[in-house]
ZADO-1210 file (C-alpha; in nm, 4 decimals, padded with zeros to 6 digits):
<atoms>
<atom x="06.7899" y="09.8066" z="12.1637" code="MET" pos="1"/>
<atom x="07.1455" y="09.6497" z="12.2345" code="PRO" pos="2"/>
<atom x="07.3268" y="09.4409" z="11.9671" code="VAL" pos="3"/>
<atom x="07.3612" y="09.0793" z="12.0344" code="SER" pos="4"/>
<atom x="07.7458" y="08.9243" z="12.0242" code="PRO" pos="5"/>
<atom x="07.6560" y="08.6906" z="11.7730" code="ALA" pos="6"/>
<atom x="07.5327" y="08.9810" z="11.5280" code="ALA" pos="7"/>
<atom x="07.8840" y="09.1563" z="11.5694" code="VAL" pos="8"/>
<atom x="08.0560" y="08.8255" z="11.5102" code="LYS" pos="9"/>
<atom x="07.8742" y="08.7815" z="11.2042" code="GLU" pos="10"/>
<atom x="07.9540" y="09.1283" z="11.0955" code="LEU" pos="11"/>
<atom x="08.2982" y="09.0959" z="11.1375" code="ARG" pos="12"/>
<atom x="08.3028" y="08.7664" z="10.9393" code="GLU" pos="13"/>
<atom x="08.1166" y="08.9329" z="10.6730" code="MET" pos="14"/>
<atom x="08.3607" y="09.2407" z="10.6645" code="THR" pos="15"/>
<atom x="08.6418" y="09.1552" z="10.8252" code="GLY" pos="16"/>
<atom x="08.5924" y="09.4680" z="10.9908" code="ALA" pos="17"/>
<atom x="08.7279" y="09.5479" z="11.4439" code="GLY" pos="18"/>
<atom x="08.4724" y="09.4321" z="11.6837" code="ILE" pos="19"/>
<atom x="08.4564" y="09.8014" z="11.8150" code="LEU" pos="20"/>
<atom x="08.3651" y="09.9344" z="11.4822" code="ASP" pos="21"/>
<atom x="08.1137" y="09.6037" z="11.3603" code="CYS" pos="22"/>
<atom x="07.9305" y="09.7115" z="11.6816" code="LYS" pos="23"/>
<atom x="07.9165" y="10.0599" z="11.6287" code="SER" pos="24"/>
<atom x="07.7942" y="10.0403" z="11.2641" code="ALA" pos="25"/>
<atom x="07.5394" y="09.7795" z="11.3719" code="LEU" pos="26"/>
<atom x="07.4363" y="10.0003" z="11.6455" code="ASP" pos="27"/>
<atom x="07.3822" y="10.3149" z="11.4358" code="GLU" pos="28"/>
<atom x="07.2035" y="10.0933" z="11.1700" code="ALA" pos="29"/>
<atom x="06.9649" y="10.0059" z="11.4267" code="GLY" pos="30"/>
<atom x="07.0791" y="09.6370" z="11.3807" code="GLY" pos="31"/>
<atom x="07.0276" y="09.6102" z="11.0032" code="ASP" pos="32"/>
<atom x="07.3469" y="09.4271" z="10.8254" code="PHE" pos="33"/>
<atom x="07.3057" y="09.5788" z="10.5279" code="ASP" pos="34"/>
<atom x="07.3456" y="09.9447" z="10.6517" code="LYS" pos="35"/>
<atom x="07.5797" y="09.8463" z="10.8901" code="ALA" pos="36"/>
<atom x="07.8038" y="09.7302" z="10.6019" code="LYS" pos="37"/>
<atom x="07.7475" y="10.0547" z="10.4156" code="ASP" pos="38"/>
<atom x="07.8685" y="10.2140" z="10.7412" code="ILE" pos="39"/>
<atom x="08.1693" y="10.0299" z="10.7524" code="LEU" pos="40"/>
<atom x="08.2634" y="10.0921" z="10.3962" code="ARG" pos="41"/>
<atom x="08.2382" y="10.4480" z="10.3991" code="LYS" pos="42"/>
<atom x="08.3886" y="10.4426" z="10.7077" code="LYS" pos="43"/>
<atom x="08.7045" y="10.2421" z="10.5336" code="GLY" pos="44"/>
<atom x="08.7228" y="10.5103" z="10.2397" code="VAL" pos="45"/>
<atom x="08.7573" y="10.7986" z="10.4769" code="ALA" pos="46"/>
<atom x="09.0741" y="10.5824" z="10.6755" code="LEU" pos="47"/>
<atom x="09.1911" y="10.5493" z="10.2916" code="ALA" pos="48"/>
<atom x="09.2164" y="10.8707" z="10.2130" code="ALA" pos="49"/>
<atom x="09.3551" y="10.9690" z="10.5359" code="LYS" pos="50"/>
<atom x="09.6499" y="10.6990" z="10.4377" code="ARG" pos="51"/>
<atom x="09.7128" y="10.8149" z="10.1419" code="ALA" pos="52"/>
<atom x="09.9956" y="11.0183" z="10.1553" code="GLU" pos="53"/>
<atom x="10.1860" y="10.7169" z="10.3928" code="ARG" pos="54"/>
<atom x="10.4812" y="10.5360" z="10.2481" code="THR" pos="55"/>
<atom x="10.4354" y="10.2169" z="10.0473" code="THR" pos="56"/>
<atom x="10.7896" y="10.0571" z="10.0193" code="ALA" pos="57"/>
<atom x="10.6850" y="09.7046" z="10.0945" code="GLU" pos="58"/>
<atom x="10.4610" y="09.4607" z="09.9199" code="GLY" pos="59"/>
<atom x="10.4330" y="09.1950" z="09.6720" code="LEU" pos="60"/>
<atom x="10.5002" y="09.1462" z="09.2838" code="VAL" pos="61"/>
<atom x="10.1900" y="08.9090" z="09.2131" code="GLN" pos="62"/>
<atom x="10.1605" y="08.7084" z="08.8551" code="THR" pos="63"/>
<atom x="09.8687" y="08.5639" z="08.7159" code="TYR" pos="64"/>
<atom x="09.9074" y="08.3006" z="08.4087" code="VAL" pos="65"/>
<atom x="09.5849" y="08.1679" z="08.1961" code="HIS" pos="66"/>
<atom x="09.5089" y="07.8083" z="08.2079" code="HIS" pos="67"/>
<atom x="09.6640" y="07.7652" z="07.8477" code="ASP" pos="68"/>
<atom x="09.9566" y="07.9417" z="07.8986" code="GLY" pos="69"/>
<atom x="09.9053" y="08.2220" z="07.6201" code="ARG" pos="70"/>
<atom x="09.8088" y="08.5126" z="07.8223" code="LEU" pos="71"/>
<atom x="10.0111" y="08.6557" z="08.1919" code="GLY" pos="72"/>
<atom x="10.0414" y="08.9475" z="08.3643" code="ALA" pos="73"/>
<atom x="10.2619" y="09.0809" z="08.6220" code="LEU" pos="74"/>
<atom x="10.1937" y="09.3176" z="08.8839" code="VAL" pos="75"/>
<atom x="10.3714" y="09.5513" z="09.1912" code="GLU" pos="76"/>
<atom x="10.1512" y="09.6170" z="09.4518" code="ILE" pos="77"/>
<atom x="10.2890" y="09.7914" z="09.7439" code="ASN" pos="78"/>
<atom x="10.1782" y="09.8612" z="10.1158" code="CYS" pos="79"/>
<atom x="10.3668" y="10.0165" z="10.4289" code="GLU" pos="80"/>
<atom x="10.5220" y="09.6960" z="10.5855" code="THR" pos="81"/>
<atom x="10.5938" y="09.2981" z="10.5413" code="ASP" pos="82"/>
<atom x="10.3729" y="09.2312" z="10.7820" code="PHE" pos="83"/>
<atom x="10.0590" y="09.3290" z="10.5961" code="VAL" pos="84"/>
<atom x="10.2313" y="09.2315" z="10.2587" code="ALA" pos="85"/>
<atom x="10.2439" y="08.8180" z="10.3780" code="ARG" pos="86"/>
<atom x="09.8361" y="08.8626" z="10.4786" code="THR" pos="87"/>
<atom x="09.6024" y="08.6822" z="10.3439" code="ASP" pos="88"/>
<atom x="09.4125" y="08.9852" z="10.2177" code="ASP" pos="89"/>
<atom x="09.6742" y="09.1577" z="10.0474" code="PHE" pos="90"/>
<atom x="09.7773" y="08.8336" z="09.8738" code="SER" pos="91"/>
<atom x="09.4134" y="08.8122" z="09.7730" code="LYS" pos="92"/>
<atom x="09.3855" y="09.1741" z="09.6435" code="LEU" pos="93"/>
<atom x="09.7390" y="09.1547" z="09.4239" code="ALA" pos="94"/>
<atom x="09.6245" y="08.8509" z="09.2742" code="GLN" pos="95"/>
<atom x="09.2619" y="08.9613" z="09.1292" code="ASN" pos="96"/>
<atom x="09.4439" y="09.2710" z="09.0541" code="ILE" pos="97"/>
<atom x="09.6893" y="09.0388" z="08.8022" code="ALA" pos="98"/>
<atom x="09.3664" y="08.8408" z="08.7175" code="LEU" pos="99"/>
<atom x="09.2068" y="09.1812" z="08.6276" code="GLN" pos="100"/>
<atom x="09.5311" y="09.3118" z="08.4082" code="VAL" pos="101"/>
<atom x="09.5176" y="08.9973" z="08.2731" code="ALA" pos="102"/>
<atom x="09.1541" y="09.0024" z="08.1277" code="ALA" pos="103"/>
<atom x="09.1032" y="09.3672" z="08.0629" code="THR" pos="104"/>
<atom x="09.4274" y="09.4906" z="07.9279" code="ASN" pos="105"/>
<atom x="09.4602" y="09.8380" z="08.0644" code="PRO" pos="106"/>
<atom x="09.6799" y="10.1138" z="07.9727" code="THR" pos="107"/>
<atom x="09.7259" y="10.3128" z="08.3029" code="TYR" pos="108"/>
<atom x="09.7078" y="10.2626" z="08.6818" code="VAL" pos="109"/>
<atom x="09.5306" y="10.5854" z="08.7694" code="ALA" pos="110"/>
<atom x="09.3274" y="10.8614" z="08.5995" code="SER" pos="111"/>
<atom x="09.6074" y="11.1000" z="08.6808" code="GLU" pos="112"/>
<atom x="09.8685" y="10.8890" z="08.4423" code="ASP" pos="113"/>
<atom x="09.6556" y="10.9051" z="08.1347" code="ILE" pos="114"/>
<atom x="09.7972" y="11.2450" z="07.8683" code="PRO" pos="115"/>
<atom x="09.5613" y="11.4881" z="07.7883" code="LYS" pos="116"/>
<atom x="09.5825" y="11.3515" z="07.4512" code="ASP" pos="117"/>
<atom x="09.4712" y="11.0231" z="07.4793" code="THR" pos="118"/>
<atom x="09.1711" y="10.9017" z="07.2897" code="ASP" pos="119"/>
<atom x="08.9395" y="10.6485" z="07.4538" code="GLY" pos="120"/>
<atom x="08.7300" y="10.5637" z="07.7654" code="ASP" pos="121"/>
<atom x="08.9332" y="10.6460" z="08.0892" code="ALA" pos="122"/>
<atom x="08.7338" y="10.3133" z="08.2365" code="LYS" pos="123"/>
<atom x="08.9070" y="10.1163" z="07.9650" code="GLU" pos="124"/>
<atom x="09.2359" y="10.2414" z="08.0169" code="LEU" pos="125"/>
<atom x="09.2565" y="10.2922" z="08.3652" code="CYS" pos="126"/>
<atom x="09.3142" y="10.0059" z="08.5918" code="LEU" pos="127"/>
<atom x="09.1801" y="10.1725" z="08.9230" code="LEU" pos="128"/>
<atom x="08.8248" y="10.2857" z="08.7562" code="LEU" pos="129"/>
<atom x="08.7370" y="09.9538" z="08.5676" code="GLN" pos="130"/>
<atom x="08.4848" y="09.7599" z="08.6796" code="PRO" pos="131"/>
<atom x="08.6132" y="09.4124" z="08.8685" code="PHE" pos="132"/>
<atom x="08.6023" y="09.1100" z="08.6182" code="VAL" pos="133"/>
<atom x="08.4207" y="08.8631" z="08.8705" code="ARG" pos="134"/>
<atom x="08.2232" y="09.1500" z="09.0755" code="ASP" pos="135"/>
<atom x="08.1365" y="09.4350" z="08.8602" code="GLU" pos="136"/>
<atom x="07.9152" y="09.5992" z="09.1267" code="SER" pos="137"/>
<atom x="08.2549" y="09.7251" z="09.2285" code="MET" pos="138"/>
<atom x="08.5820" y="09.8964" z="09.0649" code="THR" pos="139"/>
<atom x="08.9271" y="09.7796" z="09.1303" code="VAL" pos="140"/>
<atom x="08.9557" y="10.0998" z="09.3104" code="ALA" pos="141"/>
<atom x="08.6853" y="10.0141" z="09.5626" code="ASP" pos="142"/>
<atom x="08.8657" y="09.6718" z="09.6133" code="MET" pos="143"/>
<atom x="09.2063" y="09.8660" z="09.7033" code="VAL" pos="144"/>
<atom x="09.0166" y="10.1214" z="09.9615" code="LYS" pos="145"/>
<atom x="08.8577" y="09.7904" z="10.1132" code="GLU" pos="146"/>
<atom x="09.1647" y="09.6116" z="10.1048" code="THR" pos="147"/>
<atom x="09.3126" y="09.9388" z="10.2924" code="ILE" pos="148"/>
<atom x="09.0281" y="09.9364" z="10.5850" code="ARG" pos="149"/>
<atom x="09.0979" y="09.5663" z="10.6706" code="LYS" pos="150"/>
<atom x="09.4492" y="09.6053" z="10.6921" code="THR" pos="151"/>
<atom x="09.5072" y="09.9640" z="10.8238" code="GLY" pos="152"/>
<atom x="09.7853" y="10.0415" z="10.5465" code="GLU" pos="153"/>
<atom x="09.7845" y="10.2504" z="10.2163" code="ASN" pos="154"/>
<atom x="09.7960" y="10.0605" z="09.9351" code="ILE" pos="155"/>
<atom x="09.9060" y="10.1183" z="09.6045" code="ARG" pos="156"/>
<atom x="09.9249" y="09.9640" z="09.2750" code="ILE" pos="157"/>
<atom x="10.2737" y="10.0416" z="09.1328" code="ARG" pos="158"/>
<atom x="10.2611" y="09.8869" z="08.8036" code="ARG" pos="159"/>
<atom x="10.1720" y="09.6207" z="08.5897" code="PHE" pos="160"/>
<atom x="10.2606" y="09.4441" z="08.2279" code="ALA" pos="161"/>
<atom x="10.0445" y="09.2170" z="08.0468" code="ARG" pos="162"/>
<atom x="10.2019" y="08.9628" z="07.7933" code="PHE" pos="163"/>
<atom x="10.0449" y="08.7447" z="07.5057" code="GLU" pos="164"/>
<atom x="10.1629" y="08.5347" z="07.2227" code="LEU" pos="165"/>
<atom x="10.1999" y="08.6854" z="06.9465" code="GLY" pos="166"/>
<atom x="10.1363" y="09.0116" z="07.0225" code="ARG" pos="167"/>
</atoms>
């Protein structure tokens, strides 16, 4: 049974994936939206792995300051081109990561950064392994991979800092 253009459009609006990717995912899933989203997610992870070695020299420095002004975070997130750095998807990712840093106070960006003799749970220490504070069904790494899939470019969280009054 052929997939309707309305179904392709709906999946595209839900996921941000390309039209042909949405059509092929719906064809493969037999019209099931949940299966199609899962197919697109897996395809995005594979694309992110391919792009992992690309140079990321552009990007944003994003801030988050808590409503009472006593807590804040600063993050540097890099991508391949300034075009992607100016997109809404990249900006939203940067805002969410700054919020995550402020909320969870991670110590390291990636698990590879954790020294071998460090005590503590890697999921608490490492930003990329943490569940996202607004949707605990996905990790910060999942959010980054999803944005890589949408933008088509490698994205890297370079560094962050968290500030709290009295500490």
